[in-house]
C-alpha positions as CSV (number, residue, x, y, z in Angstrom):
1,M,-17.7,-58.4,49.0
2,T,-18.2,-55.1,50.1
3,E,-14.8,-53.1,48.5
4,P,-12.6,-51.4,51.2
5,G,-14.4,-48.0,52.4
6,F,-16.7,-48.6,49.6
7,E,-19.9,-48.8,52.1
8,A,-18.5,-45.9,54.7
9,A,-18.0,-43.6,51.8
10,T,-21.7,-43.9,50.2
11,E,-23.9,-45.4,52.6
12,D,-25.0,-41.7,53.9
13,L,-25.6,-40.4,50.4
14,R,-27.9,-42.9,49.5
15,R,-31.3,-40.9,51.1
16,E,-30.4,-37.7,48.7
17,L,-29.7,-39.6,45.6
18,T,-32.8,-41.5,45.5
19,A,-34.6,-38.1,45.9
20,H,-32.5,-36.9,42.8
21,C,-33.2,-40.1,40.4
22,Y,-37.1,-39.1,41.9
23,R,-36.8,-36.1,40.5
24,M,-35.6,-36.8,37.3
25,L,-37.6,-39.6,36.9
26,G,-41.1,-38.8,38.9
27,S,-41.5,-42.8,39.6
28,W,-40.5,-44.4,43.1
29,D,-40.0,-47.4,41.8
30,E,-38.1,-46.3,38.9
31,A,-35.6,-44.1,41.5
32,E,-34.5,-47.2,43.7
33,D,-34.4,-49.0,40.0
34,A,-31.8,-46.4,39.5
35,V,-30.3,-46.4,42.6
36,Q,-29.5,-49.9,43.2
37,E,-28.1,-49.7,39.8
38,T,-25.6,-46.6,40.5
39,Y,-24.6,-48.6,44.0
40,L,-23.7,-51.5,41.8
41,R,-22.0,-49.4,39.0
42,A,-19.8,-47.6,42.1
43,W,-19.2,-50.7,43.4
44,R,-17.1,-51.7,40.6
45,G,-15.8,-48.7,40.0
46,W,-14.2,-48.2,43.6
47,E,-11.1,-49.6,43.1
48,K,-10.3,-47.3,39.9
49,F,-11.7,-43.9,41.5
50,E,-8.7,-41.7,42.0
51,H,-10.8,-39.2,44.3
52,R,-10.3,-36.3,41.8
53,S,-13.4,-35.5,42.9
54,S,-15.4,-36.1,46.4
55,V,-17.1,-39.3,46.5
56,R,-20.4,-37.2,46.2
57,T,-20.0,-35.4,43.1
58,W,-18.8,-38.7,41.6
59,L,-21.7,-40.6,43.1
60,Y,-24.1,-38.1,41.3
61,R,-22.5,-38.3,38.2
62,I,-23.5,-41.8,38.0
63,A,-26.8,-41.6,39.0
64,T,-27.5,-38.9,36.8
65,N,-26.4,-41.0,33.6
66,V,-27.9,-43.7,35.0
67,T,-31.4,-41.8,35.2
68,L,-30.4,-40.1,31.6
69,T,-30.1,-43.9,29.6
70,A,-33.9,-45.0,31.6
71,L,-35.3,-41.8,30.1
72,K,-34.2,-42.1,26.6
73,G,-36.6,-41.8,24.3
74,R,-38.9,-40.9,26.2
75,S,-40.4,-37.7,25.0
76,P,-41.0,-34.4,27.5
77,A,-44.8,-33.5,27.0
78,V,-47.0,-30.2,28.7
79,S,-48.3,-33.1,30.5
80,P,-46.5,-36.4,31.9
81,A,-45.4,-38.1,28.4
82,V,-47.5,-41.2,27.4
83,D,-44.8,-43.1,27.2
84,E,-43.0,-42.4,30.9
85,P,-45.0,-44.5,34.3
86,A,-47.1,-42.2,35.9
87,I,-46.0,-39.9,38.6
88,Q,-46.1,-41.6,41.9
89,P,-45.9,-39.9,45.3
90,Y,-42.4,-39.6,47.8
91,A,-43.2,-40.0,51.5
92,E,-40.2,-37.7,52.4
93,N,-41.9,-33.9,53.9
94,R,-39.3,-32.0,51.5
95,D,-40.8,-28.6,49.7
96,D,-37.7,-29.6,46.8
97,L,-39.8,-32.8,45.7
98,R,-43.5,-30.8,45.8
99,L,-45.7,-32.4,43.1
100,A,-45.9,-29.3,40.6
101,L,-42.1,-29.1,40.3
102,I,-42.3,-32.9,39.2
103,A,-44.9,-32.7,37.0
104,G,-42.9,-29.1,35.1
105,L,-39.6,-31.0,35.3
106,R,-41.0,-33.5,32.6
107,T,-42.5,-31.2,30.4
108,L,-38.3,-30.4,29.8
109,T,-35.5,-32.8,28.0
110,P,-33.7,-35.2,30.2
111,G,-30.5,-33.5,29.8
112,Q,-32.2,-30.1,30.6
113,R,-33.9,-32.0,33.4
114,A,-30.4,-32.8,34.7
115,V,-28.8,-29.7,34.4
116,L,-31.9,-27.6,36.1
117,L,-31.3,-30.1,39.3
118,L,-28.1,-30.2,39.4
119,R,-28.0,-26.5,39.0
120,D,-30.3,-25.0,40.6
121,V,-31.7,-28.2,43.2
122,L,-28.1,-29.4,44.5
123,A,-25.9,-26.3,43.8
124,F,-23.4,-27.9,42.3
125,P,-20.5,-25.5,40.1
126,A,-21.4,-25.2,36.5
127,T,-17.9,-26.7,36.4
128,D,-19.0,-29.8,38.2
129,V,-22.4,-30.4,36.4
130,G,-20.1,-30.2,33.0
131,R,-17.8,-32.5,34.0
132,M,-20.6,-35.3,35.2
133,L,-22.8,-35.1,32.0
134,D,-19.8,-34.5,29.4
135,L,-20.5,-31.0,28.4
136,T,-19.4,-28.6,27.7
137,P,-19.8,-25.0,30.2
138,G,-21.1,-22.7,27.3
139,A,-24.0,-25.8,27.0
140,V,-24.4,-25.9,30.5
141,K,-25.4,-22.3,30.9
142,S,-27.2,-22.8,27.6
143,A,-29.8,-25.8,28.4
144,L,-29.8,-24.4,32.1
145,Q,-31.6,-21.2,30.7
146,R,-33.3,-23.4,28.2
147,A,-34.7,-25.1,31.2
148,R,-35.9,-21.7,33.6
149,A,-37.5,-20.1,30.6
150,R,-39.6,-24.0,30.4
151,L,-40.3,-24.5,33.8
152,G,-41.5,-21.6,34.4
153,E,-43.0,-21.3,37.8
154,A,-43.8,-24.8,38.3
155,A,-40.4,-25.0,40.2
156,H,-41.1,-22.0,42.1
157,R,-43.2,-22.7,45.7
158,P,-45.9,-20.6,45.9
159,D,-45.3,-17.7,49.1
160,D,-49.1,-19.3,49.9
161,V,-48.5,-22.9,50.6
162,A,-49.8,-23.9,54.2
163,E,-47.0,-26.6,55.4
164,P,-47.5,-29.9,56.0
165,T,-47.7,-29.2,60.0
166,S,-49.7,-25.6,60.2
167,P,-53.0,-25.4,61.5
168,A,-54.3,-24.4,58.0
169,A,-52.8,-27.7,56.3
170,R,-54.1,-29.7,59.7
171,R,-57.6,-28.4,59.4
172,Q,-58.5,-28.8,54.7
173,L,-56.8,-32.4,55.1
174,D,-58.7,-33.4,58.3
175,A,-61.7,-32.1,56.2
176,Y,-60.6,-34.1,53.2
177,M,-60.8,-37.0,55.8
178,T,-63.9,-36.6,57.5
179,A,-65.5,-36.2,54.3
180,F,-64.9,-39.7,52.5
181,R,-65.6,-41.5,56.4
182,T,-68.6,-40.0,57.3
183,A,-69.8,-39.6,53.7
184,D,-70.4,-35.8,54.2
185,I,-69.1,-33.9,51.7
186,T,-70.2,-30.1,53.3
187,G,-66.7,-29.6,55.2
188,L,-65.3,-30.9,52.5
189,T,-66.6,-27.8,49.4
190,A,-65.9,-25.8,52.4
191,M,-62.3,-25.9,52.0
192,L,-62.0,-25.4,48.2
193,R,-60.9,-22.9,46.7
194,Q,-62.9,-21.7,43.4
195,D,-59.9,-22.3,41.7
196,A,-59.9,-26.0,42.6
197,R,-58.2,-29.2,41.2
198,L,-58.5,-32.8,41.5
199,E,-56.2,-34.9,39.3
200,M,-56.8,-38.7,39.1
201,I,-53.7,-40.5,38.3
202,P,-54.4,-42.6,36.7
203,G,-57.7,-41.0,34.8
204,D,-59.2,-37.5,34.8
205,T,-58.3,-34.4,35.9
206,F,-61.3,-31.9,37.0
207,D,-60.4,-28.1,37.2
208,G,-62.8,-25.7,39.2
209,F,-65.0,-26.0,42.4
210,E,-68.1,-26.7,40.3
211,K,-66.5,-29.6,38.6
212,C,-64.7,-31.1,41.3
213,V,-67.3,-31.2,43.9
214,P,-70.2,-33.5,42.1
215,V,-67.3,-35.9,41.5
216,F,-66.0,-35.9,45.1
217,A,-69.9,-36.0,46.3
218,A,-70.0,-39.6,43.9
219,A,-67.0,-41.0,45.8
220,V,-67.9,-40.9,49.4
221,G,-69.9,-43.7,49.5
222,E,-71.4,-44.9,52.6
223,P,-70.0,-44.5,55.8
224,G,-67.4,-46.2,56.9
225,D,-66.2,-47.5,53.5
226,W,-63.3,-45.3,53.5
227,Q,-60.4,-45.0,56.3
228,M,-57.6,-42.4,56.0
229,E,-54.5,-42.2,57.7
230,P,-52.5,-38.6,57.7
231,V,-49.2,-38.5,56.4
232,V,-46.8,-36.4,54.2
233,A,-45.7,-37.1,50.2
234,N,-43.6,-34.4,49.0
235,G,-43.7,-32.0,51.3
236,Q,-47.3,-31.6,51.4
237,P,-50.4,-32.9,53.2
238,A,-51.5,-36.5,52.2
239,A,-53.8,-39.1,53.6
240,V,-53.6,-43.3,52.8
241,V,-56.5,-44.4,51.7
242,H,-58.3,-47.9,52.0
243,F,-61.8,-48.7,51.1
244,R,-63.4,-51.7,52.7
245,G,-59.7,-52.3,54.3
246,E,-58.5,-52.8,50.9
247,P,-55.8,-50.7,50.2
248,M,-56.5,-48.1,47.4
249,G,-53.5,-45.5,47.2
250,V,-52.6,-41.9,48.7
251,A,-54.3,-38.7,48.2
252,V,-52.3,-35.6,48.5
253,L,-53.5,-32.1,49.0
254,D,-51.7,-28.6,47.8
255,C,-52.8,-26.7,50.7
256,R,-53.3,-23.1,50.8
257,L,-53.5,-20.3,53.6
258,D,-57.0,-19.7,51.9
259,G,-58.3,-23.5,50.8
260,I,-57.2,-26.5,49.3
261,A,-55.9,-25.2,45.3
262,A,-55.7,-29.2,44.4
263,V,-56.0,-32.9,45.3
264,T,-54.2,-35.5,43.4
265,V,-55.2,-39.4,44.1
266,F,-52.9,-41.3,42.6
267,S,-54.5,-45.5,42.9
268,D,-52.2,-47.6,43.1
269,P,-52.8,-50.3,46.1
270,G,-49.0,-50.2,46.1
271,L,-48.0,-47.3,47.9
272,V,-49.9,-47.9,50.6
273,A,-47.1,-50.3,51.9
274,H,-44.3,-47.9,50.7
275,F,-45.7,-44.8,53.2
276,R,-46.0,-47.1,56.1
277,S,-42.1,-48.2,55.6
């Protein structure tokens, strides 16, 4: 049974809380589980909630601590840690969900990750962040400084990013999809930057035009093997992928004004339904 006023006060926050949990965890599946746990804990505590803070702040405190519990025992790494689930794409057109940021966040400790997101992405006051995480103002400031220093450029949006709906991004995504639909790699190679990067999740990473092109050329197969549908993932142009009628996953492009800087291929058939829901 729903507590009086609970649903009306909390339901509109579910979407942004899911995005927050996704930034913390990097996994859509885990984020959904974390939000369910957040709402369960909030519902149980609704009668005792004294409104000393806003409902939004209260829910973010619960959600952040749920994700910190989920991250307990996992190690930060330069690339996604082996003891963390693989990064999954997120079906949202939001700049604060770009894959470079999500990957960069994984290099931080869970505590640093939480402080940076609450302060720099969500703009909560330092005093609120301290109360959420049971930290002193000095500890919040110190964690934020360390997180900013370690995260570096990953948190910043490059100046030359092509928006998903821009003509440049549409041309690049169309070239990618056409190359696979028609088994003709020429148009795609014309769009790749010399420093292009191809990352297969799970799988290998290929850096540079010379290494990426042979992999793409070997993958295109025969005309009609691949079917692709344009979508947006993590605020970036993307394609839902089928191979011979079977769902395969999602390809996310990092489109810049002068060409494709990166392609991240998520080989997970289950993602296809998520992007169509």
